[in-house]
N, C-alpha and C positions, 0 to 999 in steps of 0.2 A: 745353079747360081754359084759363081766362084767367090772366093774370100773378099776380093776387092769390091764386087757388087754388093755383097752382104754388108760389109762395113759401111758403105755409102747408104744403104737402106736404113741401117741403124742411125746414122747421123741425120738422115732425113726424117726420123721420128716415126718410122713404120713399125707397127705392132708385130711382134714375133709370137706366134701361137705356141703354147706349151706342148712339148713332146713332138714338135714338127721337125722336119729336116733342118730348118733354119735354127731351131732351138739346139739341135745337135751340133751345128756349126759353132754356136756360142760356147758350148762345152769344149770343143776342140781348141778354140782360141784360149779358153781358160787354162787348159792343160799346158799349152805352150807358155803362157804367162807365168804359171806356177813354177815351171821348170826354170825359166830365166830369173824370176825373182828369188827362187831358192839359191841360185848361183850368186846373185847379187848380195843376198842377205847372209849367206853362209860363212863368210870370212871377210877379213880386211881386203879392200881394194884401193888402189891409188885413184886420184881424181880422174886420170885418163882412162883407167879400167872401168870406172863407174860410168863415164860418158859412153864408152864402147858398149857396155851392157845395156844402158838405157836406150842407145840407138837400136840395139837388137830388139828390145822390148817394144819400142814404138814402130820399128820397121823403117825408120828414116834417121838420118844423122841429126844429133843434137849439136847445138852451138858449142864452140870450144870454150866459152865462158860459162856454160851450164855447170852447176854444182849441186850436189845432193849429199845428205848424210843419211845413209841407209840405217835401219831397214825401210823398205818401200814395198807396197803391196798393190797389185792390180789383178783384175780377173779378165782382162782382155789385152790391153796395152797398145793395140794397133790403132786405136782411135784417140790417142793422146798426141796433141800438137803443141810443141814448145817453142816459144820465141827465143830471142837472144838475151843473154845475161840473166837467166832465171835461176833461182835458188829454191830447192825443196828440202825442208828439214826432215828429221827422222820420223818414222812410223806413220807416214801418210798412206791413205787408202784411196786409190783412183779407180772407181767403178766406171769405166770409160766407154762402155758399149755405145752410148749415145753421142759420144764426142766430148772431149775436154780440150779447150783451147786456152793456152796460157800465153798472154802477150809478152812483149819485151819488158825486162826489168821487174818481173813479178817475184815477190817473196812469199813463200808458202811456209807457215809455221809448222811446228811438230804436231803430229796426230790429227792433221786436217783430213776430212772425208769429203770427197766429191762423189755424189751419187746420181748417175744419169739414168737410172732405171726405176720405173714404177711397175706395179703389177695391176692386173685388172681388178676392179672393185667387186664385181659379181663373183660369187663363189665358183661358178663353173668356168670362169676365166682367170682365176687367181694365179694360175701358172703361166699366163701370158706375160710377156715383157713389153713395156711401153717406154721406149727411150726418148730422151730429149737432151740436147746439147747444153753444156755449161760453157760460158765464154767469160774469160777474165781478161779485161783490157790492160793496156800497158801501165806500169808503175803502181800496180795494186799490191797491197800488203794484206795477207790473210793471217790473222793471229792463230795461235795454237788452239787445238781442239775445236775449231770451227767446223761446221757441217754445211756444205753447199748442195742444195737439192736441184733436181733435174729442171732444165729449162731456164735457169737463171743466167743473167748477164750482170757482171760486176763492172761498173763503169770506170773509166780511166782515173787514176790517182786516188781511188777510193781505199778505205781501210775497213777491214772486217775485224771487229774486236774478238779477242779470245773467247771461245765457248759459244759464239753466236751460231744460230741456226738460220741460214739464209734461205727463205722460201719464195722470195720474189726479187725482181731486178733491183740492183743497187745503183742509185744515181752517181754519176761521175763527181769526184771531189767531195765525197761525204764520208763520215764515219758511221758505221752501223754496228749495233750490238743487241744482244738479248735473244729471247726465244719466244716467238719468232723475231728475227732481227728487224729493227726499226732504225730510222735515221736518228742519230744522237746529235750530230752537228755537221755543219758544212766546214770544209777546210778552206782557209784563206790562201791566196796565191803565194804569199811569202813563207808559208809553212812548208 
């Protein structure tokens, strides 16, 4: 299995058995991601240099309006998909093996965690990795220190409050907050 097939398998939510050849591939991707994020985080970079490094991390060009305040952390990188005019604040962690999709005009606050991997519940399968994609639709604002768990979709125009732990889908046009996150209110069209 080549890297492209493996990444698709992960985005499709297929289990990776611990200590398997595929598990080894995960570690190879992590090594490359650590090298590139060390370069990104190790010194000052211009916005253009940040976009270039993020394009290397994801394996595809990012939009010229993309902006980020490093440091930034990922343990894969190649399953991050970024729309137009996205901003990622400092100290975010993208565990993206299962796929992280950020729509256009998404704002990601500082210290946000996207976690697309779970482990097997049974002790004999605890080292298995079970991926599920996270999808963030357009015009979403994710507040600082929020955690978004695997398999979640955040609907268009939604807001995730600071510190929220999002364990299930967020309806479009709502504000969610708390642990676990619950709908606090609906946003009105004029807001």
